[in-house]
C-alpha positions in Angstrom: -22.4 42.5 4.6 -19.4 40.2 4.1 -16.3 41.2 2.3 -16.1 40.2 -1.6 -14.3 36.9 -2.5 -11.4 36.8 -5.0 -12.2 36.5 -8.6 -10.3 33.5 -9.3 -12.6 31.5 -7.3 -15.6 33.1 -8.5 -16.5 30.4 -11.4 -15.6 27.4 -9.1 -18.4 24.7 -9.6 -18.6 21.4 -7.7 -17.7 18.3 -10.0 -20.8 17.0 -11.9 -20.6 13.3 -10.6 -20.8 14.7 -6.7 -23.9 16.6 -7.9 -25.6 13.6 -9.7 -24.6 11.2 -6.7 -26.4 13.7 -4.4 -29.4 13.6 -6.4 -29.2 9.9 -6.9 -29.0 9.3 -3.0 -32.1 11.7 -2.2 -34.1 9.8 -5.0 -32.9 6.3 -2.9 -34.1 7.7 0.6 -37.5 8.0 -1.1 -37.2 4.5 -2.0 -36.2 4.7 -5.4 -34.3 2.3 -7.2 -31.0 3.9 -9.0 -28.0 1.8 -10.7 -24.7 3.9 -9.9 -22.9 4.7 -13.1 -21.8 8.1 -12.5 -18.7 8.1 -9.8 -15.5 7.2 -11.3 -14.8 4.9 -8.2 -13.8 1.4 -8.2 -16.2 -0.9 -6.6 -13.5 -3.6 -5.5 -12.3 -3.2 -2.2 -8.5 -2.6 -1.1 -6.4 -5.9 -1.3 -6.1 -7.5 2.1 -2.0 -7.2 2.0 -2.5 -3.1 1.5 -4.9 -3.1 4.2 -2.5 -4.9 6.4 0.4 -3.1 5.6 -1.6 0.4 6.7 -2.9 -1.6 10.0 0.5 -2.4 10.7 2.0 0.9 10.2 -0.6 2.5 12.9 0.0 -0.2 15.1 3.8 0.3 15.0 3.2 4.2 15.6 3.4 5.3 12.3 0.8 8.1 13.0 2.8 11.2 13.2 4.3 13.7 10.7 6.5 12.7 7.9 8.7 14.4 5.3 6.9 16.4 3.4 7.8 15.1 -0.2 7.1 11.5 1.1 8.8 8.8 3.0 12.1 7.3 0.9 10.8 3.9 0.6 7.7 5.1 -1.3 9.7 7.7 -3.5 11.8 4.8 -4.3 9.1 2.3 -5.2 7.4 5.2 -7.3 10.7 6.0 -9.0 10.9 2.4 -9.8 7.8 1.7 -11.0 7.5 4.5 -13.2 10.8 4.2 -14.8 10.3 0.3 -15.4 6.9 0.7 -16.9 7.9 3.7 -19.2 11.5 2.4 -19.9 13.4 5.3 -18.4 15.5 6.2 -15.5 13.2 8.0 -12.9 15.2 9.5 -9.8 13.3 9.5 -6.3 14.3 13.1 -5.7 12.0 14.0 -8.7 9.0 12.4 -6.9 6.7 14.1 -4.5 4.0 12.2 -2.6 0.8 13.9 -1.7 -2.8 13.4 -0.2 -4.3 12.1 -3.6 -3.4 12.9 -7.2 -5.3 16.4 -7.3 -2.4 18.2 -5.4 -0.3 17.4 -8.0 -2.6 18.9 -10.6 -3.1 22.1 -8.6 0.4 22.8 -7.3 2.6 22.2 -10.0 -0.3 24.6 -11.8 0.2 27.1 -9.2 4.1 26.7 -9.7 4.7 27.0 -13.4 1.3 29.6 -14.4 0.9 32.7 -13.7 -1.4 35.5 -14.4 -2.5 35.9 -18.1 -0.6 32.5 -18.9 -2.6 30.2 -21.3 -3.0 26.5 -20.6 -4.3 24.2 -23.2 -5.9 21.0 -22.0 -8.5 18.3 -23.3 -12.2 19.2 -23.6 -14.1 16.9 -22.5 -11.8 16.5 -19.9 -11.5 16.1 -16.1 -13.2 19.5 -14.6 -10.4 20.0 -12.1 -8.2 21.1 -15.2 -10.0 24.2 -15.9 -10.3 25.1 -12.2 -6.7 24.5 -11.6 -6.2 27.1 -14.3 -8.1 29.6 -13.4 -7.2 29.4 -9.5 -3.6 30.2 -10.9 -4.7 33.1 -12.7 -4.3 31.3 -16.1 -6.2 31.6 -19.3 -8.1 28.2 -20.1 -7.7 26.9 -23.6 -9.7 24.1 -24.4 -8.6 21.5 -27.0 -11.3 19.2 -28.4 -11.0 15.7 -28.6 -11.4 13.7 -31.9 -13.8 10.9 -32.0 -12.8 9.8 -35.1 -9.2 8.8 -33.8 -10.3 7.1 -30.9 -11.0 10.5 -28.9 -7.3 11.7 -28.9 -6.5 15.4 -28.9 -7.6 17.3 -32.1 -3.9 18.2 -33.3 -4.9 20.7 -35.9 -6.4 22.5 -33.0 -3.5 22.2 -30.6 -1.6 23.7 -33.3 -3.7 26.7 -33.9 -4.2 27.5 -30.4 -0.6 27.6 -29.1 0.6 31.2 -28.8 3.6 32.8 -27.5 1.7 33.0 -24.1 1.1 29.3 -23.9 3.0 28.1 -20.5 1.6 24.4 -20.3 -0.1 21.5 -22.3 -2.4 19.1 -20.0 -3.0 15.6 -21.6 -4.7 12.8 -20.1 -4.2 9.2 -21.2 -5.9 7.0 -20.7 -8.6 9.9 -20.6 -11.5 10.6 -18.6 -14.3 10.9 -19.7 -13.7 9.2 -22.9 -11.6 6.0 -22.1 -9.4 7.1 -25.1 -5.8 6.4 -25.3 -3.1 9.0 -27.1 -1.1 7.0 -29.6 2.6 7.4 -29.4 2.6 9.3 -33.0 -0.1 11.8 -31.8 2.3 12.3 -28.2 5.1 12.8 -30.4 3.8 15.9 -32.0 2.8 17.2 -28.6 6.3 16.7 -27.6 7.4 18.7 -30.3 5.3 21.7 -30.3 6.0 21.8 -26.1 9.8 21.9 -27.1 9.1 24.6 -30.0 7.2 26.5 -27.8 8.9 26.0 -24.7 6.3 25.3 -22.4 5.6 22.4 -20.0 3.4 19.3 -20.3 1.6 17.9 -17.5 0.4 14.1 -18.2 -2.4 13.0 -16.1 -1.8 9.2 -16.2 -4.0 8.3 -13.1 -5.4 5.2 -15.5 -2.1 4.2 -16.5 -2.6 0.7 -15.2 -5.7 0.6 -16.7 -5.5 -0.3 -20.2 -6.9 -3.3 -22.1 -6.9 -6.0 -24.5 -3.1 -6.4 -23.6 -2.0 -2.6 -24.7 0.1 -0.4 -22.5 -0.5 3.3 -23.1 2.4 5.5 -24.0 3.8 7.9 -21.9 5.3 11.3 -23.0 7.7 11.0 -20.2 9.6 8.9 -22.2 10.1 10.7 -25.5 13.3 12.4 -26.1 13.5 15.8 -24.4 10.7 15.4 -22.2 11.6 14.7 -18.7 12.8 18.0 -18.3 9.4 19.9 -19.0 6.6 17.1 -18.0 5.0 16.8 -15.0 3.5 13.2 -14.7 0.7 12.7 -12.3 -0.5 9.7 -11.1 -1.7 7.8 -7.9 -3.2 4.7 -6.2 -7.1 5.3 -6.2 -8.1 3.7 -9.5 -5.3 1.3 -9.8 -5.3 -0.1 -6.2 -9.0 1.0 -5.0 -7.6 3.1 -2.7 -9.9 6.1 -3.4 -10.4 6.9 0.6 -6.5 6.4 1.5 -6.1 9.9 -0.6 -2.6 9.1 -2.1 -1.1 10.4 -5.1 2.4 11.6 -6.3 3.9 13.6 -9.2 7.1 12.9 -11.0 8.9 16.4 -12.3 12.2 17.9 -12.4 14.2 18.1 -9.2 13.6 22.3 -9.2 10.0 21.9 -9.6 9.6 19.2 -7.3 11.4 21.3 -4.2 8.7 24.3 -5.5 5.9 21.7 -5.1 7.2 20.2 -1.8 7.2 23.9 -0.4 3.2 24.7 -1.4 2.6 21.1 0.1 4.2 21.9 3.3 2.4 25.4 3.7 -0.9 23.9 2.3 -1.3 20.4 4.1 2.1 19.7 5.7 2.5 16.3 4.8 0.6 12.9 3.6 -0.7 10.6 6.4 2.5 8.4 7.5 0.7 5.0 7.7 -1.0 5.8 4.2 2.1 5.7 2.7 3.4 2.4 4.0 0.3 0.8 2.5 1.3 2.8 -0.9 4.6 1.0 -0.8 3.0 -2.5 -0.4 0.8 -1.4 -3.2 3.7 -1.1 -5.6 6.2 -3.6 -4.1 3.4 -6.5 -3.3 1.2 -8.9 -5.1 0.1 -7.6 -8.2 -2.5 -10.4 -8.9 -5.5 -8.2 -7.5 -4.8 -5.4 -10.0 -4.6 -8.1 -12.6 -8.0 -9.8 -11.7 -9.7 -6.4 -11.4 -8.5 -5.1 -14.7 -10.1 -8.6 -16.4 -13.1 -8.1 -14.7 -13.4 -4.1 -15.8 -12.5 -5.6 -19.7 -15.6 -8.0 -19.4 -17.8 -5.3 -18.3 -16.9 -2.7 -20.7 -17.4 -5.3 -23.6 -21.0 -5.9 -21.8 -21.7 -2.6 -21.6 -20.5 -1.3 -25.2 -22.2 -4.3 -27.0 -25.5 -3.2 -24.9 -25.5 0.3 -25.8 -24.9 -0.4 -29.3 -27.7 -2.4 -29.4 -29.9 0.7 -28.7 -31.2 2.5 -31.5 -29.7 5.6 -32.2 -26.7 5.2 -30.1 -23.3 4.8 -31.3 -20.4 3.9 -28.4 -16.8 3.4 -29.1 -15.1 0.6 -27.4 -12.5 2.5 -24.9 -9.2 1.5 -24.9 -8.3 2.5 -21.2 -9.8 3.8 -17.5 -13.2 2.3 -16.8 -15.7 5.1 -18.7 -17.8 5.0 -21.9 -18.8 7.8 -23.9 -21.5 7.0 -26.0 -22.8 9.5 -28.5 -26.6 10.3 -28.2 -26.8 13.2 -30.3 -29.5 11.6 -32.9 -31.8 12.1 -30.2 -31.8 15.6 -30.6 -31.7 16.5 -27.0 -29.2 18.6 -24.9 -27.2 15.4 -23.2 -28.0 17.4 -19.9 -31.6 16.8 -20.3 -31.1 13.1 -21.2 -29.0 12.4 -18.3 -31.5 13.9 -16.0 -34.5 12.2 -17.4 -32.6 9.0 -17.3 -32.1 9.4 -13.9 -35.4 10.8 -12.8 -37.6 8.0 -15.1 -35.3 5.1 -15.5 -33.1 5.3 -12.0 -30.1 5.1 -14.1 -27.2 7.9 -12.6 -24.9 9.0 -15.3 -23.2 12.4 -16.5 -23.8 14.3 -19.5 -20.9 14.8 -21.4 -21.1 18.9 -20.8 -19.8 18.0 -17.3 -16.7 17.9 -18.7 -16.6 20.7 -20.9 -18.6 22.2 -24.1 -17.4 19.8 -26.6 -19.0 17.0 -24.5 -22.3 18.0 -25.8 -24.4 15.1 -27.3 -22.3 12.3 -25.3 -22.8 10.6 -22.0 -20.3 9.4 -19.8 -21.2 6.1 -17.9 -18.7 4.4 -15.5 -18.7 0.4 -15.5 -17.4 0.1 -11.9 -20.5 -1.9 -11.2 -21.7 -5.4 -11.5 -22.6 -7.2 -14.7 -26.0 -7.6 -13.5 -26.7 -3.9 -12.7 -24.8 -2.9 -16.0 -27.3 -5.3 -17.7 -30.2 -3.5 -15.9 -29.0 -0.4 -16.8 -28.7 -1.1 -20.2 -32.7 -2.4 -20.5 -33.6 0.6 -18.6 -31.7 2.9 -21.1 -33.3 0.8 -24.1 -36.9 1.4 -22.9 -36.1 4.8 -22.0 -34.7 5.6 -25.7 -37.5 3.4 -27.2 -40.1 5.7 -25.7 -38.5 9.0 -26.9 -38.2 7.7 -30.4 -42.3 6.8 -30.2 -43.1 10.3 -28.9 
């Protein structure tokens, strides 16, 4: 018999999106036609200029070890971009680059959260939040989102669950799975609570460029007194369609950046050298591919929201950001997991139950509209047929 495992990994589970993807692909191997609305991955390719920068870097020998926090040109470009978009000054020494954004969720959490520390996080929210808290030995404290306020945090719940053991508050705006954007007055309340209780704020802003109708999401990093207690997490996967390049970053106080760099060096050594040159080009180069992609997503969002709201019994808010919709299907009286499973098996539409993102996601589904208008319309037609059949039973 093998030795036992540590209790910190006992409750780890795979992301629901990957589980549904595997099931959908198994059905496709049997000849089934499945429309994929489950995985949060852009269906656009990485732009030519970014690819060329990565290829040129490989050809010029940029295939060796690089500095653990990231190459200086990329860190400078990130600092300038983050600062300009948020109206503040950001020092490159506060920037740490890593292989994807997830290391900047995990490693800062390991650096600031100890056994028994409480961490407040959004529910429904990205599953990695609870995982990273548990691995650090912390106590996850879910905070429900408020559909009535566009899926911002329930501030009353937040205030009631902060204690003297609260070590960090996690926020995500625009958010996964809801597409909600936290308004500035709510961020000001979160900042006040964080300063009052002397705790960290981790602001996951991976969808910060994915905001619609001419809006820009506010950032808690820009509020007075927050740069010294905020960990901003962002990356290149969503905005620049670079999911497979594995490139992300964190912006944090210099002392924390130093510790996170130490965790990175012992865990992964460094980020791929040539990938960082591609990332530098992404930030400094032509932004028109991003603008075109965002325009396409906004059109898809509108088509999907209108289509879902045309199905009797479904209520779907129009999300302000990201590339997800989070329709309310609670009137049908079935667990969201059962609805999601049946839609895949019977209608050939792969999507996620709201409970894949926490207990407060019950009664909702998550659909990613990183797919063509044609497939989105086909998915809506299939869902309408399925729900109408349920209503007749």
